[in-house]
N, C-alpha and C positions, 0 to 999 in steps of 0.2 A: 759625334760632332753636334754642336747645337744648330738650331734653325738659322740664325743670323749668319753664322760662319759658313754654313753650307751654301746659302744664297750668295754671299759676298765672294767666296773663294772658288766656288765650282759652277753654280748656275749662271750668275751674271756674266762672268768671263766667257763661258761657252756660248751664251746667246749673242754677246757682242761679236764674237768671232764668226758665228754662223750667219747672223742677220744684220749686223751693223748697229750703230748706236740708237737710231730712231726706232726701229722695229723692236729691238731688245727692250727699250724703255716702255713701249706699248705693251709688250708681253708681260713685263714685270709689274706694270701698273694694274693690268687686268688680273693677274695672279694675286697681287696684294689685296685687291678688292674681294676676291674669292676667299683668301685667308681670313680677312677680318669678318666676313659674313658667315663663315662656316661655324656651326655650333659643335663644340667638342673640345677635347684636349689639344694642346699645342701640336702634337705630332699628327693628329688627324687633320688639323688645319693646314699644316705643312704639306701633307700628302695631297690635299685639295689644291694647294698652290701649285705643286708640281704637275698634277693632272691638268690644271687649267692651261699650263704652258704646252705640255706634250700632246694635248688633244686639240690645240688650236689648228684650224684648217691650214693656215700658211706654214706652220711647223710641219704638219703631216705632208704637205705638198713638197716641201724642201727636203725633209729627211726620209720620208716614206713611213708607212704605218709601223712596220716592224722596228725600224731604227728609233722612232719616237717612243715606242713602247719599251724598248731596251733602255733608252735614256731615262725614262720615267722611273723604271725599276732601279737603275743605278743611283739616281738622285734620291729616291725614297730610302734606299739603304744607307745613305749618309747619316740619316737621323733615325736611329733604331726606335722601334716601338717601346714604350715604357711598360715595365711589367705591371700587370694588374694584380690587385690584392683580392684574394679569394677568401671569403669567410664561409665556413661550413657550420651550420646550426643544426643541432640534433639533440635527441634525448640522451642523457647520460645513463649508462647501465647502473642498476642498483648495486651497491656493495662496496 
């Protein structure tokens, strides 16, 4: 799933259901600022976005630490890590 779809179809509805419109907008705004200021690939920025929400003090108070951590893991898994390219440089054997 891509980042935008994950936010629109999973994260935003879950936040509205749990916290109502006003608080969910605040959480999403803060998370969006985290997303745009995080340096790295899109998936890393998305994970920072999710962490921003799930580490919020009010979210932890409402859901509890364990539930917030489980939710973060579930949301992070919606957007899989992109495979990294590995280049091996070495000497060629003679012959």
